[in-house]
C-alpha atoms as one frame of an Amber mdcrd trajectory, in Angstrom:
protein
  74.361  77.393  81.679  76.958  74.669  81.264  77.037  75.154  77.476  78.019
  78.829  77.832  81.566  80.026  78.338  83.532  83.264  78.303  87.055  84.383
  77.502  88.213  87.558  79.233  90.635  89.687  77.208  92.587  92.312  79.203
  91.531  90.308  82.267  93.802  92.034  84.805  93.458  90.713  88.353  90.124
  89.099  87.517  87.350  91.504  88.512  85.115  90.779  85.509  85.933  87.065
  85.559  85.052  86.824  89.245  81.753  88.610  88.670  80.856  86.282  85.794
  81.766  83.233  87.870  79.600  84.367  90.779  76.688  84.660  88.336  77.226
  81.130  87.050  78.824  81.935  83.687  82.032  79.900  83.347  85.147  81.777
  82.267  87.657  79.493  80.584  90.633  81.828  80.297  91.879  85.328  80.925
  94.468  87.019  78.729  96.627  89.923  79.834 100.114  91.300  79.196 100.881
  92.000  82.877 102.578  88.976  84.493 101.734  90.266  87.971  98.074  89.509
  87.271  98.643  85.764  86.984  98.675  85.051  90.723  95.471  86.884  91.713
  93.690  85.766  88.564  94.380  82.050  88.932  94.299  81.954  92.747  90.800
  83.397  93.002  89.274  81.942  89.846  89.139  78.576  88.099  90.128  80.038
  84.718  93.673  79.825  83.415  95.782  82.916  82.791  97.598  83.504  79.513
 100.319  86.151  79.537  99.969  87.460  76.020  99.915  90.637  73.963  96.404
  90.806  72.503  97.806  91.982  69.179  99.617  88.637  68.913  96.615  86.458
  69.832  94.946  84.677  66.906  91.348  83.648  66.300  92.490  80.020  66.173
  93.783  80.354  69.733  90.508  81.901  70.871  88.449  79.173  69.216  90.670
  76.484  70.714  90.137  77.969  74.166  86.367  77.956  73.632  86.529  74.281
  72.651  83.081  72.698  72.356  81.194  75.559  74.003  77.873  76.133  72.266
  77.468  79.762  73.296  80.601  81.896  73.341  81.083  85.222  75.114  84.103
  87.402  74.400  84.824  90.160  76.914  87.371  92.843  76.080  87.731  95.583
  78.664  90.779  97.309  77.204  92.884  99.617  79.422  90.981 102.865  79.890
  93.869 105.341  80.159  94.060 106.129  76.413  90.420 107.244  76.486  90.551
 109.312  79.668  90.315 113.086  79.701  94.062 113.157  80.434  94.991 111.428
  77.176  95.670 114.357  74.881  97.573 112.535  72.150  94.749 110.389  70.847
  94.620 111.506  67.234  98.412 111.665  66.836  98.993 108.052  67.870  96.322
 106.596  65.579  95.586 102.867  65.432  99.100 101.985  66.555  98.743 103.695
  69.935  97.302 102.126  73.074  93.728 102.724  71.872  94.661 100.502  68.934
  93.979  97.622  71.328  90.320  98.185  70.553  91.077  97.526  66.888  92.722
  94.280  67.983  89.580  93.368  69.916  87.581  94.121  66.761  89.876  91.862
  64.763  89.379  88.951  67.147  85.605  89.425  67.023  85.655  89.486  63.221
  87.786  86.370  62.975  86.311  84.249  65.792  82.638  85.370  65.679  81.577
  84.878  69.318  77.859  84.905  70.099  77.968  87.714  72.662  80.459  90.537
  73.188  80.909  92.932  76.069  83.215  95.827  76.807  83.557  98.218  79.765
  85.496 101.476  79.622  85.511 105.112  80.686  82.611 107.235  79.372  84.924
 109.343  77.201  85.728 106.349  74.993  82.611 107.209  72.967  84.257 110.468
  71.842  86.896 108.603  69.878  86.762 107.316  66.343  88.163 103.924  67.295
  85.042 103.260  69.398  82.670 104.178  66.587  84.707 102.063  64.190  84.296
  99.188  66.637  80.521  99.632  66.851  80.212  99.911  63.061  82.247  96.735
  62.632  79.988  94.848  65.039  76.846  96.001  63.243  78.317  95.108  59.851
  78.982  91.614  61.199  75.312  91.269  62.116  75.455  91.969  65.840  72.770
  93.877  67.714  74.650  96.515  69.713  73.762  98.651  72.693  75.917 100.836
  74.897  75.215 103.216  77.721  76.904 105.147  80.519  76.072 103.445  83.808
  76.409 104.672  87.374  78.330 101.848  89.052  77.188 102.972  92.505  73.681
 101.777  91.627  74.972  98.269  90.966  76.474  97.658  94.386  79.879  99.292
  93.926  80.609 101.725  96.811  82.181 104.411  94.646  81.191 107.115  92.179
  82.333 105.323  89.047  80.607 106.065  85.758  81.417 103.578  83.026  80.453
 102.892  79.442  79.172  99.335  79.072  78.718  97.855  75.603  76.808  94.655
  74.887  76.376  92.970  71.518  74.627  89.765  70.485  73.905  87.705  67.396
  70.501  86.781  68.769  68.720  90.128  69.020  68.456  93.199  71.216  70.534
  93.090  74.391  70.761  95.716  77.113  72.215  96.309  80.542  69.893  95.350
  83.382  68.286  98.086  85.454  70.155  99.243  88.576  70.206  96.643  91.327
  70.383  99.161  94.187  68.005 102.026  94.934  70.741 103.970  96.696  74.539
 103.781  96.653  76.514 101.800  99.204  78.551 104.128 101.394  82.212 104.108
 102.370  81.210 103.272 105.937  79.133 100.272 104.831  82.027  99.011 102.733
  85.117  99.535 104.912  83.874 100.895 108.236  84.531  97.644 110.121  88.140
  97.148 109.039  90.735  97.379 111.828  92.385 100.744 112.363  95.968 101.140
 111.144  98.387 104.042 110.894 100.143 105.510 107.881 102.966 103.194 106.836
 101.537 100.307 108.864 100.059  96.962 107.798  97.643  94.785 109.750  99.071
  91.579 111.175  96.246  89.403 109.818  96.005  90.909 106.337  99.149  92.149
 104.615  97.054  93.935 101.961  95.496  96.091 104.678  98.498  98.412 104.492
  98.629 102.181 104.156 101.363 104.163 102.437 103.648 106.348 104.507 103.112
 110.081 104.904 105.695 112.826 105.086 105.614 115.064 108.148 103.949 117.827
 106.109 101.321 115.492 104.657 100.628 114.164 108.138  99.969 117.745 109.250
  97.756 118.249 106.207  95.592 115.183 106.726  95.178 115.919 110.431  93.442
 119.194 109.640  91.540 117.871 106.605  87.792 117.437 106.981  85.798 114.689
 105.247  84.530 116.211 102.008  86.743 119.272 102.439  89.646 120.427 100.297
  93.158 121.829 100.658  91.516 125.246 100.379  90.538 124.773 104.019  94.177
 124.578 105.118  96.313 127.386 106.552  98.512 129.101 103.991 101.774 127.453
 105.084 100.463 123.952 104.294  99.134 124.691 100.803 101.438 123.370  98.083
 103.020 125.972  95.810 101.429 124.381  92.724  97.961 124.974  94.185  98.688
 128.646  94.760  99.108 129.173  91.023  96.192 130.091  88.790  96.053 126.666
  87.150  96.558 124.730  90.370  93.538 126.321  92.012  91.282 124.329  89.667
  92.222 120.986  91.302  90.503 121.016  94.706  89.828 117.276  94.942  93.426
 116.200  95.618  94.522 115.850  99.243  90.957 115.114 100.293  89.305 112.813
 102.797  86.421 110.536 101.856  83.076 110.881 103.610  81.597 107.988 105.578
  78.048 108.457 104.364  78.756 108.803 100.650  80.293 106.525  98.019  84.045
 106.753  97.505  85.461 108.621  94.519  86.525 106.599  91.488  89.379 104.281
  92.380  92.414 104.960  90.203  95.782 103.256  89.856  97.141 105.717  92.457
  94.315 105.372  94.950  96.748 104.511  97.742  98.193 108.056  97.844  96.700
 110.867  99.930  97.897 113.503  97.449  96.546 111.689  94.375  92.865 112.443
  94.889  90.201 112.198  97.560  91.792 109.057  98.954  92.247 110.069 102.583
  90.536 107.809 105.123  87.411 109.484 106.601  88.727 109.264 110.182  92.213
 107.842 110.414  95.198 110.021 109.510  96.260 108.105 106.419  95.321 107.244
 102.873  93.094 104.235 102.350  94.830 100.869 102.422  95.197  98.595  99.420
  92.612  96.239 100.942  90.173  99.110 101.397  90.710 100.125  97.776  90.015
  96.558  96.644  86.827  96.408  98.710  85.715  99.736  97.251  86.212  98.041
  93.872  83.796  95.390  95.241  86.395  92.625  95.441  85.567  90.172  98.255
  87.470  90.885 101.445  89.385  87.607 101.099  90.459  88.143  97.478  94.158
  87.301  97.330  96.395  89.552  95.255  99.878  88.192  95.951 101.670  85.266
  97.613 102.138  85.463 101.379 105.906  85.721 100.999 105.829  88.471  98.353
 106.752  92.054  99.138 104.137  94.777  98.791 104.482  97.038  95.774 101.990
  99.891  96.051 102.532 100.802  92.415 101.916  97.284  91.063  98.966  96.531
  93.322  97.470  99.981  92.835  97.595  99.415  89.096  95.851  96.045  89.369
  93.172  97.290  91.727  92.520 100.624  90.026  92.392  99.121  86.524  90.047
  96.291  87.478  86.450  95.994  86.398  84.582  96.116  89.730  83.370  92.620
  90.604  79.785  93.742  91.167  79.720  95.499  87.804  80.980  92.255  86.290
  78.069  90.481  87.954  75.584  92.978  86.537  77.018  92.560  83.038  76.881
  88.768  83.389  73.284  88.923  84.585  72.389  91.125  81.617  73.827  88.513
  79.264  72.141  85.634  81.095  68.754  87.368  80.994  69.167  88.045  77.283
  70.134  84.477  76.459  67.331  83.010  78.548  64.852  84.950  76.421  66.514
  84.953  73.011  67.944  81.422  72.992  66.461  79.216  75.688  62.805  80.304
  75.705
């Protein structure tokens, strides 16, 4: 597929790009506003990184990046936070808010006319008008469009991560491939062999295998937490005041341990914190490490996120890891496109 190439908008640390590359679809460039993504993106991939605001990118720039490619794929996995169930201000911010990035993606499609388009986002994106405007625009431009909610755990990602995947093509019907796994990969299969570390400690041979510190109270809490259990199992003196209120009682999944024999919960940008979700290690008295989070996002164990001399920032790395398209989902999307093109174009 040497005459096929892809440009990855909102590329982040390179999860989608890496998946495409592993499936033999060359990615020429990734574009993202976050400068911290440059190092992991370029270190682990052959594509170049452009630090740009998508709203300022022109179709001429996109076409120049594609060069002489015969078949052009444009991927645009915009940040998912505006479409999450926690984003309550959607209608008030209109096309100028963060979800307006999808209108910018639509603009670049309209002006550059790639052959194939793909987008991954949270399932709730389909509730919003901007998504339906995007689909309508694609159809009006002559693209065949499909989208569906996929269970990422059935594509080799060891976490419960449901995502909307959209595919569109000039050449005819295109759909996501069937699940590649008959059963989900478990937490134990993914991270069970990593060396043990303590809260606040990093491993000497992998600086990303580092766990955040725990307060004395949180250390007491995790020590009595059972895999799959909740803070409701704790003695009264350890339960946070906010969880004793009527509204707080409806959030049982925070301060939870993962279970070895099940997939992990959805990795978020705060997946390194014990109190931010069910991110406690199944056995060790700590939250999962940044490396474990990356592996649960199906990044290879040797994926490099920062220079050896750089200091660890849990917030920055958590954002990159949690926001990434899981590599194995990227592979499944790439394989879906390759299968489509092999039938619609090359047969």
